[in-house]
C-alpha positions in Angstrom: 38.0 -5.4 158.7 37.7 -1.7 158.2 38.8 0.7 160.9 36.1 2.9 162.7 37.7 3.4 166.1 41.3 4.8 166.2 43.5 3.5 169.0 46.7 5.2 170.0 49.8 3.5 171.5 49.2 4.3 175.1 45.6 3.1 174.9 46.8 -0.1 173.3 49.5 -0.6 176.0 46.9 -0.2 178.7 44.7 -2.8 177.1 47.6 -5.3 176.6 48.6 -4.9 180.2 45.6 -7.1 181.0 47.3 -10.0 179.1 50.6 -11.9 179.5 51.5 -12.2 175.8 54.4 -9.7 175.9 55.3 -6.1 175.3 54.1 -4.1 172.3 56.5 -3.8 169.4 54.4 -2.5 166.6 50.8 -2.2 165.5 49.0 -1.2 162.3 45.4 -0.8 161.1 43.8 -3.5 158.9 41.8 -1.8 156.1 40.0 -4.9 154.8 36.5 -5.8 155.6 33.4 -3.8 156.6 32.1 -4.4 160.1 34.7 -4.2 163.0 37.9 -2.3 163.7 41.0 -4.5 163.4 44.7 -4.1 164.1 47.7 -6.2 163.6 49.7 -6.2 166.9 53.2 -7.5 167.2 54.3 -8.5 170.7 57.5 -9.8 172.2 57.3 -13.3 173.6 59.6 -16.1 174.9 60.3 -19.3 173.0 62.5 -21.3 175.3 65.4 -19.0 176.3 65.0 -16.8 173.2 62.9 -13.7 172.8 60.8 -13.7 169.6 58.1 -11.6 168.0 54.5 -12.9 167.7 51.8 -11.4 165.6 48.2 -11.0 166.9 45.0 -9.5 165.7 43.1 -7.0 167.9 39.4 -6.7 167.1 37.1 -3.9 168.4 33.4 -4.7 168.0 31.4 -1.9 166.5 28.0 -3.5 166.4 28.1 -6.3 169.0 27.7 -5.6 172.7 29.7 -7.3 175.4 26.7 -9.4 176.3 26.4 -10.7 172.8 30.0 -11.9 172.5 29.9 -15.2 174.6 28.2 -17.3 171.8 30.9 -16.3 169.2 33.9 -16.6 171.6 32.7 -20.0 172.9 32.2 -21.6 169.5 35.7 -20.3 168.4 37.2 -21.9 171.5 35.2 -25.1 170.8 36.6 -25.5 167.3 40.1 -24.5 168.4 40.1 -27.1 171.2 39.2 -29.7 168.5 42.2 -28.8 166.4 40.5 -26.5 163.8 42.6 -23.6 162.6 40.3 -21.0 164.2 41.5 -17.9 166.2 40.6 -18.7 169.8 40.4 -15.5 171.9 43.4 -15.1 174.2 42.3 -15.1 177.8 43.2 -12.1 180.0 45.1 -12.5 183.2 41.9 -12.5 185.2 40.4 -15.3 183.0 38.0 -13.2 181.0 38.1 -13.7 177.2 37.4 -10.2 176.1 38.4 -6.7 177.3 37.3 -3.1 176.7 39.2 -0.5 174.7 37.8 3.0 173.8 34.5 1.8 175.3 34.3 -1.0 172.8 34.4 -4.8 173.6 37.6 -6.2 172.2 39.5 -9.5 171.8 43.1 -10.5 171.0 43.5 -13.6 168.8 46.4 -15.3 167.0 47.3 -14.2 163.5 47.5 -17.1 161.2 49.8 -17.7 158.3 48.5 -17.9 154.7 46.3 -15.7 152.7 42.9 -15.7 151.1 42.6 -16.6 147.4 41.2 -14.2 144.9 40.5 -16.8 142.2 39.7 -20.1 143.8 40.3 -23.2 141.8 38.1 -26.3 141.9 40.7 -27.8 144.3 40.2 -24.9 146.7 36.4 -25.3 146.5 36.7 -29.1 147.2 39.0 -28.4 150.2 36.7 -25.8 151.8 33.7 -28.1 151.2 35.4 -30.8 153.3 36.4 -28.3 155.9 32.8 -27.0 156.3 31.4 -30.6 156.6 34.0 -31.4 159.3 33.1 -28.1 161.1 29.4 -28.9 161.0 30.1 -32.4 162.5 32.3 -30.9 165.2 29.5 -28.6 166.2 26.9 -31.4 166.6 27.3 -31.7 170.4 28.1 -28.0 171.0 25.6 -26.6 173.5 25.8 -23.0 172.3 22.7 -21.6 170.4 21.9 -18.4 168.6 18.9 -17.7 166.4 19.6 -16.5 162.9 19.3 -12.7 163.1 18.7 -12.2 159.3 15.3 -13.8 159.4 12.1 -12.9 157.4 11.2 -10.1 159.9 14.7 -8.6 159.4 14.2 -8.8 155.6 10.8 -7.1 155.7 12.2 -4.3 157.9 15.0 -3.7 155.4 12.6 -3.8 152.5 10.4 -1.1 154.2 13.4 1.2 154.7 15.0 0.5 151.3 11.8 1.1 149.4 12.1 4.8 150.3 15.6 5.2 148.8 15.8 2.7 145.9 14.5 3.2 142.4 11.0 1.7 142.1 12.3 -1.1 139.8 15.0 -2.1 142.3 12.6 -2.0 145.2 10.2 -4.2 143.3 13.0 -6.8 142.7 13.8 -6.7 146.4 10.1 -7.5 147.2 10.0 -10.3 144.6 13.1 -11.9 146.1 11.8 -11.8 149.6 8.4 -13.1 148.5 10.0 -16.0 146.8 12.0 -16.9 149.9 9.0 -16.6 152.1 7.1 -19.1 149.9 9.9 -21.6 150.0 10.8 -21.1 153.7 8.7 -23.9 155.2 10.4 -26.5 152.9 13.8 -25.1 153.5 13.4 -25.2 157.3 13.0 -29.0 157.1 16.6 -29.4 156.0 19.2 -30.4 158.7 20.4 -27.5 160.8 23.1 -26.7 163.3 25.7 -24.0 164.0 27.0 -22.4 160.8 29.7 -19.8 160.2 27.3 -17.9 157.9 29.9 -15.6 156.3 32.4 -17.9 154.5 33.4 -15.5 151.8 36.9 -15.9 150.3 38.5 -13.3 152.6 37.5 -15.4 155.7 39.4 -18.5 154.6 43.2 -18.5 154.5 45.3 -21.0 152.6 49.0 -21.9 153.1 49.9 -23.9 150.0 47.0 -26.3 149.3 45.8 -26.5 152.9 43.5 -24.3 154.9 45.6 -22.5 157.5 42.9 -20.4 159.1 39.1 -19.7 159.1 38.3 -16.3 160.7 35.4 -13.9 161.4 32.8 -16.0 163.1 30.7 -13.0 164.1 27.7 -13.9 161.8 27.6 -17.5 163.2 24.2 -18.8 164.3 22.0 -21.9 164.3 20.6 -22.2 160.8 20.3 -24.7 157.9 23.7 -26.3 157.3 23.3 -25.7 153.5 23.5 -22.0 154.2 27.3 -22.2 154.6 27.7 -24.0 151.3 25.4 -21.5 149.6 27.5 -18.5 150.7 30.6 -20.3 149.5 29.0 -21.2 146.2 27.9 -17.6 145.5 31.3 -16.1 146.4 33.7 -18.8 145.3 32.1 -20.2 142.1 30.0 -17.4 140.5 31.4 -15.3 137.7 31.0 -11.5 137.1 27.6 -12.1 135.6 26.4 -14.1 138.6 26.5 -17.5 136.9 28.0 -20.4 138.8 31.0 -22.3 137.4 29.7 -25.9 137.4 33.1 -27.6 137.8 33.9 -25.5 141.0 30.3 -25.9 142.3 30.6 -29.7 141.8 33.9 -29.7 143.6 32.5 -27.8 146.5 29.5 -30.1 146.9 31.6 -33.3 146.4 34.1 -32.2 149.0 31.3 -31.7 151.5 29.7 -35.0 150.7 32.9 -36.9 151.3 32.3 -36.1 155.0 28.6 -35.5 155.3 26.2 -36.8 152.7 23.2 -34.6 151.7 19.7 -36.0 152.0 17.2 -35.8 149.1 15.7 -32.5 150.3 19.1 -30.8 150.5 20.0 -31.9 147.0 16.6 -30.6 145.7 16.7 -27.3 147.6 20.3 -26.2 147.2 19.5 -23.6 144.5 17.0 -22.1 147.0 19.7 -21.7 149.6 21.9 -20.0 147.0 19.0 -17.6 146.5 18.7 -17.1 150.3 22.4 -16.5 150.8 22.5 -13.9 147.9 19.3 -12.2 149.2 20.6 -11.8 152.8 23.9 -10.3 151.7 22.2 -8.2 149.0 20.0 -6.6 151.6 22.9 -6.1 153.9 25.0 -4.4 151.2 22.0 -2.2 150.1 21.6 -1.1 153.7 25.3 -0.3 154.0 25.3 1.7 150.7 22.0 3.6 151.0 21.0 3.9 154.6 22.9 5.9 157.3 25.0 4.0 159.8 28.5 3.7 161.4 30.0 2.3 158.2 29.9 5.7 156.7 32.5 6.7 159.4 35.4 4.3 158.4 38.8 5.9 158.8 40.4 3.2 156.7 39.3 0.6 154.2 36.4 0.2 151.7 33.4 0.2 154.0 30.9 -1.2 151.5 30.8 -3.9 148.9 28.9 -3.9 145.6 25.2 -4.9 146.1 24.9 -5.7 142.3 27.2 -8.7 142.6 24.5 -10.4 144.7 21.6 -9.1 142.6 23.2 -10.7 139.5 23.3 -14.1 141.3 19.7 -13.8 142.3 18.7 -13.0 138.7 20.8 -15.8 137.2 19.1 -18.4 139.5 15.9 -17.5 137.6 13.5 -17.3 140.6 12.7 -13.6 139.9 13.0 -11.4 136.8 
């Protein structure tokens, strides 16, 4: 949630005039994250006869067009309608679910209580595993579809560009990792699939006490193998600084998921391959952000990139490449 597009008070007031959520009290930039521009926005509202302040999040999309938004906004509404703590976009007065500010498509969503956890326990891992299984089940009859954008063609395109800027040894590792995935891809694609969040890093899950109070940032969601969501969590929530997975946390994650939806034999066998795939996709993405030119070099606030080596260490620890 870095900030790339600055918004002043008058521009924000003009945008909020399209909604009925109340008058602007305060707003501030959110410096976390790496892809979109985000602001906390506090508005006045009515609760019975009393005026109160309510906090919202304004998101300006830096790399999604207005025509690409409906899939994401519809699945967020789908889950919210089923009682999941997901930030459903607030509709405008004319019924539209997104607006435009500074020429960028934008949405206004509720701000949830709670916070992300820096050092997840086995209990946190078990709880998020259950949540993901429940989410996957809730999506079973959802009509929305979106192909996974980070497919093998995307990987090869990134490999070609990165090979010109990375040291030869690093470029060779990238090639090895993609080659391994391409070899295993036909088997992996036989595993159950559906709509996945695809970006369930710790900072996208909020806890209030022991319970999940919010799951945010659905803007990588797509139709893909269900195991991909668990693999992203496993890599970010259970791996240590050397890229090795904590077995007790990993077991808790998988057991939590299996309490709701039981793996088949192929999923049990191939889960390490999905951890490799999850690490590979985000490794390539982080290498691109660090070494190739793009809008993320123009952040006005926040750390615009994350360390690619975190994902490389996971790939190496899995033992599929050297």
